[in-house]
C-alpha positions in Angstrom: -44.0 13.9 65.6 -43.3 14.6 69.2 -41.9 18.0 70.2 -38.7 18.1 72.2 -40.6 19.9 75.0 -42.5 16.7 75.7 -39.2 15.1 76.8 -37.7 15.2 80.2 -34.2 16.1 79.1 -32.7 14.6 82.3 -33.8 11.1 81.3 -31.2 11.2 78.4 -28.3 11.5 80.9 -24.9 12.1 79.4 -24.9 11.9 75.6 -21.9 11.4 73.3 -22.4 12.9 69.8 -20.1 10.7 67.7 -18.8 12.6 64.7 -15.8 12.8 62.3 -14.6 9.2 62.1 -12.0 8.0 59.6 -13.9 7.7 56.3 -13.7 9.9 53.2 -16.8 11.6 54.6 -15.1 12.9 57.7 -15.5 16.6 56.9 -19.2 16.3 56.2 -19.6 14.2 59.4 -17.9 17.0 61.5 -20.4 19.5 60.1 -23.4 17.2 60.8 -22.1 16.4 64.3 -21.7 20.0 65.2 -25.3 20.8 64.1 -26.6 17.9 66.1 -24.6 18.8 69.2 -25.8 22.4 69.1 -29.4 21.3 68.8 -29.1 18.9 71.7 -27.5 21.5 73.9 -30.2 24.0 72.8 -32.8 21.5 74.1 -31.0 21.4 77.5 -29.5 17.9 77.0 -26.1 17.1 78.6 -24.4 16.4 75.2 -20.7 16.3 74.4 -19.0 16.2 71.0 -16.7 13.2 70.5 -14.3 13.3 67.5 -14.4 9.6 66.8 -10.8 8.9 65.8 -10.1 5.2 65.4 -7.2 5.2 67.8 -9.0 6.9 70.7 -12.8 6.6 70.3 -13.3 3.5 72.4 -11.2 4.8 75.3 -13.0 8.1 75.2 -16.4 6.3 75.4 -15.2 4.0 78.1 -13.9 6.8 80.3 -16.7 9.2 79.5 -19.5 7.3 81.4 -21.9 8.2 78.6 -25.5 7.0 79.0 -26.2 7.0 75.2 -24.7 7.9 71.9 -26.0 9.9 68.9 -24.1 8.5 65.9 -23.4 11.1 63.2 -20.5 9.4 61.6 -20.9 8.9 57.8 -19.4 6.2 55.7 -17.2 3.3 56.7 -16.5 3.0 60.4 -19.7 4.9 61.4 -22.4 3.8 59.1 -21.4 0.2 58.4 -21.9 -1.5 61.8 -18.4 -1.0 63.2 -19.1 1.7 65.7 -22.5 0.1 66.4 -20.8 -3.2 67.4 -18.4 -1.3 69.6 -21.3 0.4 71.4 -23.0 -2.9 71.8 -20.0 -4.3 73.6 -19.7 -1.2 75.8 -23.4 -1.4 76.6 -24.2 2.1 75.4 -27.6 2.6 73.6 -27.2 4.4 70.3 -29.3 6.1 67.6 -30.3 4.4 64.3 -29.9 1.0 62.9 -28.1 -2.0 64.5 -25.0 -3.8 63.3 -26.5 -6.0 60.6 -28.8 -3.4 59.0 -26.0 -0.8 59.0 -23.5 -3.2 57.4 -26.0 -4.3 54.7 -27.2 -0.8 53.8 -23.6 0.6 53.6 -22.6 -2.1 51.2 -24.3 -1.1 48.0 -23.7 -4.5 46.4 -25.1 -6.6 49.2 -28.0 -4.1 49.7 -29.0 -4.4 46.1 -28.8 -8.2 46.3 -31.1 -8.1 49.3 -33.5 -5.7 47.7 -33.7 -7.9 44.6 -34.5 -10.9 46.8 -37.2 -8.9 48.6 -38.8 -8.0 45.2 -38.0 -4.3 45.6 -37.1 -2.6 42.3 -33.4 -1.5 42.0 -31.5 -0.8 38.8 -29.6 -3.7 37.1 -25.9 -3.9 37.9 -22.6 -5.7 37.2 -19.7 -6.1 39.6 -16.5 -4.8 37.8 -12.9 -5.9 38.0 -9.7 -5.2 36.3 -10.3 -8.0 33.7 -13.8 -6.9 32.7 -15.0 -7.0 29.2 -16.0 -3.3 28.8 -18.0 -4.0 25.6 -20.0 -6.7 27.4 -20.7 -4.4 30.4 -21.8 -1.6 28.0 -24.0 -4.0 26.0 -25.6 -5.5 29.1 -26.4 -2.2 31.0 -26.6 0.2 28.1 -25.1 3.7 28.1 -24.9 5.9 30.0 -24.3 4.0 33.2 -23.1 4.9 36.7 -19.9 3.4 38.2 -19.5 3.5 42.0 -17.5 2.0 44.9 -19.8 -0.2 47.0 -18.7 1.0 50.4 -18.6 4.8 50.1 -21.3 7.4 50.5 -21.9 11.0 49.6 -21.3 10.1 45.9 -17.6 9.7 46.6 -15.8 7.9 43.8 -18.9 7.9 41.5 -18.7 8.5 37.8 -21.3 8.7 35.0 -20.0 6.8 32.0 -21.3 7.8 28.6 -18.9 5.9 26.4 -17.5 2.4 26.9 -14.0 3.7 26.4 -14.4 5.7 29.6 -15.4 2.6 31.7 -11.8 1.6 32.6 -11.0 5.1 34.0 -14.3 5.1 36.0 -13.4 1.7 37.4 -9.9 2.9 38.4 -11.4 6.0 40.1 -13.9 3.9 42.1 -11.3 1.1 42.8 -9.2 3.5 44.9 -11.7 2.9 47.7 -12.2 -0.3 49.7 -14.7 -2.9 48.6 -16.3 -3.9 45.3 -17.0 -1.6 42.4 -20.3 -1.9 40.6 -21.6 -0.5 37.3 -25.3 0.3 37.5 -27.9 0.9 34.9 -28.6 4.6 34.4 -32.2 5.6 35.2 -33.2 8.5 33.1 -35.8 10.4 35.1 -36.3 12.5 38.2 -34.5 12.0 41.5 -36.3 11.9 44.8 -35.4 11.2 48.4 -37.6 10.0 51.3 -36.6 10.6 54.9 -37.8 8.1 57.5 -38.2 8.7 61.2 -39.3 5.7 63.2 -42.0 4.1 61.1 -43.0 7.3 59.4 -42.0 8.4 55.9 -41.7 12.2 55.7 -42.7 14.4 52.7 -40.9 13.4 49.5 -38.2 15.8 48.2 -37.4 16.1 44.5 -33.7 17.0 43.7 -32.8 19.0 40.7 -29.2 19.7 39.7 -27.5 21.1 36.6 -24.7 18.6 37.2 -24.7 15.2 35.4 -26.1 13.7 38.6 -26.5 14.5 42.3 -22.8 14.3 43.1 -20.7 15.4 46.0 -20.4 19.0 44.7 -24.2 19.2 44.2 -24.8 17.8 47.7 -22.5 19.8 49.8 -21.1 22.8 47.9 -23.5 24.1 45.2 -26.0 26.8 46.0 -27.7 26.0 42.7 -29.1 22.5 43.6 -32.9 22.8 43.8 -34.9 20.9 46.5 -38.6 20.8 45.7 -41.0 20.0 48.5 -43.9 19.6 47.6 -42.1 17.3 45.2 -44.6 17.7 42.3 -46.0 14.1 42.4 -49.7 13.5 42.8 -50.8 12.5 46.3 -51.2 8.9 45.2 -47.7 8.8 43.6 -46.1 10.3 46.6 -47.8 7.9 49.0 -46.7 5.0 46.8 -43.1 6.3 46.9 -43.3 6.6 50.7 -44.5 3.0 50.9 -41.7 1.8 48.7 -39.1 3.6 50.8 -40.5 2.1 54.0 -40.5 -1.3 52.4 -36.8 -1.0 51.4 -35.9 0.4 54.9 -37.6 -2.5 56.6 -36.3 -5.1 54.2 -32.7 -4.5 55.4 -33.8 -4.4 59.0 -33.1 -0.6 59.4 -34.7 1.3 62.2 -34.7 4.7 64.0 -34.1 7.0 61.1 -32.7 7.1 57.6 -33.1 8.2 54.0 -34.0 6.3 50.9 -32.9 7.6 47.5 -35.2 6.8 44.6 -35.1 7.5 40.8 -38.3 7.7 38.9 -37.8 6.5 35.4 -39.5 8.3 32.5 -42.3 5.7 32.5 -43.1 6.5 36.1 -41.4 3.4 37.7 -39.7 4.2 41.0 -36.3 2.5 41.5 -34.5 2.3 44.9 -30.9 3.5 44.5 -29.6 3.3 48.0 -30.4 3.3 51.7 -28.7 5.7 54.1 -28.8 4.8 57.8 -26.8 7.8 59.0 -27.9 10.6 56.6 -26.3 14.1 56.6 -27.4 16.7 59.1 -25.7 19.7 57.5 -27.3 22.9 56.3 -27.7 21.3 52.8 -29.0 18.0 54.2 -32.3 16.5 53.2 -33.7 14.9 56.4 -33.9 18.3 58.2 -35.5 19.7 55.1 -38.1 17.0 55.0 -38.7 17.5 58.8 -39.4 21.2 58.2 -41.9 20.3 55.5 -43.6 18.0 58.0 -43.8 20.9 60.4 -41.1 20.3 63.0 -37.8 22.0 63.7 -34.3 20.7 63.6 -34.2 20.7 67.4 -37.4 18.6 67.5 -36.0 16.2 64.9 -32.8 15.6 66.8 -34.5 15.1 70.1 -37.0 12.6 68.5 -34.1 10.6 67.0 -32.4 10.5 70.4 -35.6 9.6 72.2 -35.6 6.3 70.2 -32.7 5.2 72.4 -35.0 5.3 75.4 -37.4 3.0 73.6 -34.6 0.6 72.9 -33.6 0.5 76.5 -37.2 -0.1 77.6 -37.5 -2.9 75.0 -34.3 -4.5 76.1 -35.2 -4.4 79.7 -38.6 -5.9 79.0 -37.0 -8.7 77.0 -34.6 -9.5 79.9 -37.5 -9.4 82.4 -39.5 -11.7 80.2 -36.7 -14.1 79.8 -36.1 -14.4 83.5 
């Protein structure tokens, strides 16, 4: 991992840190964005925070003469290809995955369908609707199960269902949000996460919570959630989980940086739960934690992610030159 002192900070030009947005994850995004903005400024980069409100963000970017953008918008609007497409139109290089990979990874249903097609293990699921046969769903997936909205992150709208009579309520809670609702097989085992920077998988983190699962409260509010790194797996098991995470990341066409959430069932089988293309960067967040375990600071992490936009520009220029 390169240190930020290897970069000529002037080459980045004027950087917009896009945060906030209009999803249910706005508050978390503002925290993440402020942390990224502070780190960039600490590295001597000419960075500006942009509260990406739907009604003003395009005009702000157009008028700002920004040379590149660091996207720290979580959830719909920021993590689903929407802001990425806008930046493509404006000709502003940006961090992270492109339009297609962002859209696929954000949509849990389409992402699972793609992972299945690529032969990557992901838990069984059923798409729910208001006319569902609750007994059939329970019999098919077993109990307990997880019910989640397909287009939200940060565990928003997710319920653990332990009795089939609770399934209707769980569906109603998830259906408040845009998109499909899926019921997913419960994997009884340990929860892990693998951060990815470029083509490198960072040390695996094991998550332990006294909650039913790693929900919003455990992620952002609890001081009791435990993060274990080293994660307790053997070197061979950890390397296998890192390879699986990279395979899932590459299967959806993701690039730059991200985080793969994995459940290890009691028989030792790892199951990919979801792919995050704009992970959190708050004090409780997992990518900075994995970076520290790999031996580099938050400032170095942020600069490394931003530096990937230079590579994209060089790549695009070489493609244009080759085509001409």
